[in-house]
C-alpha atoms as one frame of an Amber mdcrd trajectory, in Angstrom:
protein
  10.308 -26.962  20.602   7.389 -28.268  22.702   8.183 -25.443  25.233   8.079
 -22.267  22.564   5.566 -23.647  20.750   2.848 -22.975  23.647   4.619 -20.166
  24.524   4.155 -19.586  21.341   0.308 -19.564  21.430   0.163 -17.493  24.667
   1.978 -14.233  22.657  -0.828 -14.758  20.738  -3.716 -14.901  22.116  -2.090
 -12.182  24.282  -1.911 -10.169  20.902  -5.464 -11.712  20.909  -7.595 -10.073
  24.152  -6.071  -6.944  22.892 -10.200  -5.725  23.234 -10.365  -7.176  26.462
  -7.418  -4.710  27.670  -9.194  -1.959  25.961  -7.749  -1.883  23.098  -4.367
  -0.566  23.983  -2.586  -2.060  20.829  -1.426  -5.807  22.007  -1.708  -6.625
  18.934  -0.484  -4.741  16.171   2.778  -6.396  14.756   5.875  -4.122  16.560
   4.581  -5.307  19.503   3.945  -9.387  19.111   7.044  -9.020  16.538   8.624
  -7.960  20.101   7.219 -10.666  22.172   8.350 -13.153  19.545  11.843 -11.980
  20.341  11.381 -12.507  24.373   9.690 -15.611  24.154  13.288 -17.254  21.129
  16.296 -15.391  23.135  16.247 -12.668  20.176  14.973  -9.645  21.535  16.613
  -7.284  18.621  15.498 -10.118  16.177  12.178  -9.828  17.033  11.755  -5.944
  17.217  13.067  -5.447  13.846  10.567  -8.050  12.390   8.069  -6.262  14.295
   9.124  -3.237  12.450   8.866  -4.803   9.046   6.267  -6.410   9.585   4.162
  -3.307  11.034   4.738  -1.703   7.821   3.670  -5.125   5.640   0.067  -4.880
   8.084  -0.045  -0.922   8.471  -3.496  -0.575   7.045  -4.599  -3.918   8.670
  -7.931  -2.437   9.787 -12.241  -3.781   9.886 -13.577  -1.291   7.969 -17.123
  -3.059   8.005 -17.458  -5.757   6.576 -13.960  -5.908   4.783 -12.417  -7.814
   7.866  -8.192  -7.804   7.117  -5.754 -10.386   7.361  -5.348 -12.055  11.122
  -1.475 -10.133  11.119  -1.255 -11.308  14.816  -0.541 -15.187  13.645   1.175
 -13.906  10.571   3.621 -12.076  13.026   4.367 -14.491  15.663   5.165 -16.787
  12.926   6.939 -14.915  10.621   8.921 -13.334  13.149   9.101 -17.084  15.343
  10.752 -18.614  12.090  12.921 -15.956  10.347  14.047 -16.346  14.253  14.891
 -20.065  14.506  16.276 -20.272  10.283  18.357 -17.067  10.816  16.857 -15.411
   7.645  16.086 -11.755   8.335  13.140 -10.212   7.955  12.335 -10.953   3.702
  11.742 -14.611   5.205   8.976 -13.094   7.981   7.515 -11.343   4.924   7.034
 -14.334   2.295   5.970 -16.680   5.499   3.292 -13.958   7.188   1.300 -13.199
   4.640   0.374 -16.338   3.411  -0.222 -17.469   7.122  -2.207 -14.649   7.884
  -4.412 -15.095   5.064  -4.819 -18.690   5.836  -5.724 -18.357   9.866  -8.340
 -15.952   8.404  -9.925 -18.746   7.455  -9.569 -20.637  11.346 -11.018 -16.966
  12.097 -14.198 -16.653  10.236 -15.005 -20.739  11.057 -14.861 -19.866  14.472
 -17.313 -16.442  13.605 -19.677 -18.392  11.664 -20.093 -21.829  13.722 -18.693
 -20.920  17.272 -19.825 -17.947  18.018 -23.589 -17.963  17.398 -24.690 -20.431
  20.411 -23.000 -17.990  22.223 -24.729 -15.354  21.343 -28.073 -16.849  21.465
 -27.638 -17.604  25.017 -26.137 -14.349  25.375 -29.816 -13.062  24.359 -31.370
 -15.384  26.392 -29.602 -13.569  30.010 -31.001 -10.718  28.697 -34.320 -11.087
  28.381 -33.821 -12.442  32.191 -32.464  -9.276  33.386 -28.706 -10.949  33.935
 -26.050  -9.057  32.997 -23.274 -10.679  34.401 -24.338 -13.377  32.496 -24.633
 -11.721  29.308 -21.156 -10.856  30.870 -19.857 -14.141  31.475 -21.254 -15.819
  28.237 -19.066 -12.823  26.142 -15.829 -13.570  27.420 -16.358 -17.098  26.916
 -17.418 -16.192  23.440 -13.869 -14.345  21.897 -11.742 -17.016  24.145 -13.618
 -20.283  22.669 -15.087 -18.362  19.364 -11.328 -16.384  18.442  -8.919 -16.111
  21.198  -8.254 -20.257  21.318  -8.409 -20.656  17.938  -5.550 -17.902  16.828
  -3.419 -19.931  19.665  -3.951 -23.266  18.484  -3.323 -22.287  15.233   0.074
 -20.674  16.226   1.231 -23.250  18.332   0.820 -26.243  16.082   2.430 -24.744
  13.436   5.297 -23.655  14.517   5.316 -27.307  16.117   4.723 -29.062  12.746
   6.486 -26.177  10.218   9.741 -26.125  11.307  11.118 -29.142   9.191   8.855
 -28.025   6.439   9.987 -24.580   6.939  13.342 -24.863   6.658  13.190 -26.840
   3.517  11.380 -24.625   1.842  14.125 -22.642   2.496  16.929 -23.930   1.106
  15.304 -24.352  -2.279  13.769 -20.775  -2.676  15.969 -19.149  -5.883  17.742
 -16.799  -5.111  16.670 -14.249  -6.879  13.764 -15.005  -5.154  15.170 -14.612
  -1.850  16.538 -11.349  -3.801  12.675  -9.682  -4.717  11.812 -10.087  -1.617
  14.583  -7.887  -0.531  13.294  -4.976  -2.920  10.118  -5.507  -1.957  10.687
  -5.218   1.697  12.720  -2.241   0.851   9.325  -0.434  -1.686   7.172  -1.538
   1.856   7.598   1.711   3.512   7.482   3.257   1.156   3.593   1.975   0.065
   2.701   1.754   3.542   3.352   5.473   4.393   1.475   6.301   1.061  -1.241
   4.732   1.487  -1.601   6.796   5.050  -1.313   9.994   3.361  -4.411   9.050
   0.820  -6.519   8.381   3.915  -5.473  11.681   5.751  -3.685  13.826   3.188
  -6.058  17.267   2.200  -5.698  20.632   1.244  -5.424  21.647   4.384  -2.952
  19.226   6.143  -1.029  18.884   2.454   1.722  21.973   4.106   2.247  20.174
   7.156   3.843  16.728   4.368   5.675  19.362   3.005   7.308  21.291   5.577
   8.255  17.962   6.606  10.255  16.614   3.131  11.409  19.947   3.015  13.410
  18.971   6.282  14.931  16.666   5.919  16.272  17.503   2.080  17.606  20.660
   2.362  18.129  20.873   6.437  18.715  16.885   6.752  17.102  16.120   9.447
  16.527  13.137  10.946  12.842  11.487  10.894  13.360  12.052  15.108  14.152
  15.601  14.817  11.128  16.683  12.065   8.237  14.915  14.837   9.443  16.945
  17.850   8.673  20.008  15.711   5.654  18.684  14.084   4.083  18.299  17.528
   5.315  22.248  18.815   3.523  23.221  15.437   0.848  20.688  16.422   0.337
  22.798  19.980   1.088  25.212  19.382  -1.399  25.828  16.926  -3.902  23.417
  18.942  -3.947  25.879  21.743  -4.335  28.824  19.261  -7.510  27.288  18.480
  -8.739  26.480  21.597  -8.125  30.636  22.525  -9.754  31.310  19.640 -13.005
  29.454  20.364 -13.096  30.514  23.586 -12.086  33.652  23.186 -16.135  36.420
  23.163 -17.644  37.088  19.608 -17.920  41.023  20.383 -13.896  41.508  22.152
 -12.383  41.303  18.404 -14.792  44.809  17.767 -14.039  45.941  21.178 -10.694
  45.880  20.561 -11.231  47.552  17.327 -13.735  50.334  18.343 -10.155  50.920
  21.414  -8.092  51.094  18.848  -9.931  53.541  16.058 -10.384  55.958  20.042
């Protein structure tokens, strides 16, 4: 139990360190769920729960001053408790979302009270033109101010929360569990609806209608529709690139030749 708690804490810290590695999306629930499944010996369930949590946190991006729930801890703990108790993705969702909100408070605490001294120290190094010192302070600030906090929350939460979570799940009424299953089924529609709201406009709505037609009337699977979509995108990109590279007078010259 202790070893698993430490490993899960390290998984959470790895996910939070994605910016150190170049924004490689390690923090996404699908990746975190998979790593959690590896630690707990059930990779298949970890991938399935991670995919479900991905839908729940699809719009979890920081925009301006808006900070989304801490999805790394929510995914790791939700997936871990679901695997440990032998329950499904609905349990991970019921646990993960509140946990993500609570850990966000701890993360904000680190940003408010731990990060500022490091920032001031970085300013001092910058005034002395010590760029190596600035870089070192940034690494330390990210580790102690955010990364370590998330890792500790996950490790301690899993180590202390196992029996409590099992007792809590035992007293959940059946109608609540059924409601969570229905909610989980609605998540894909809600997630894709939010995504469409951000990207849909008059220029690309035709592609949505095309995908709908391929799925409903031709019964193509999602992979097949994605392949056709990729081909269309490549062709349109090549046509646009060719038209941009074509000289302005080329079209006029062709017309003159045709008239001749």
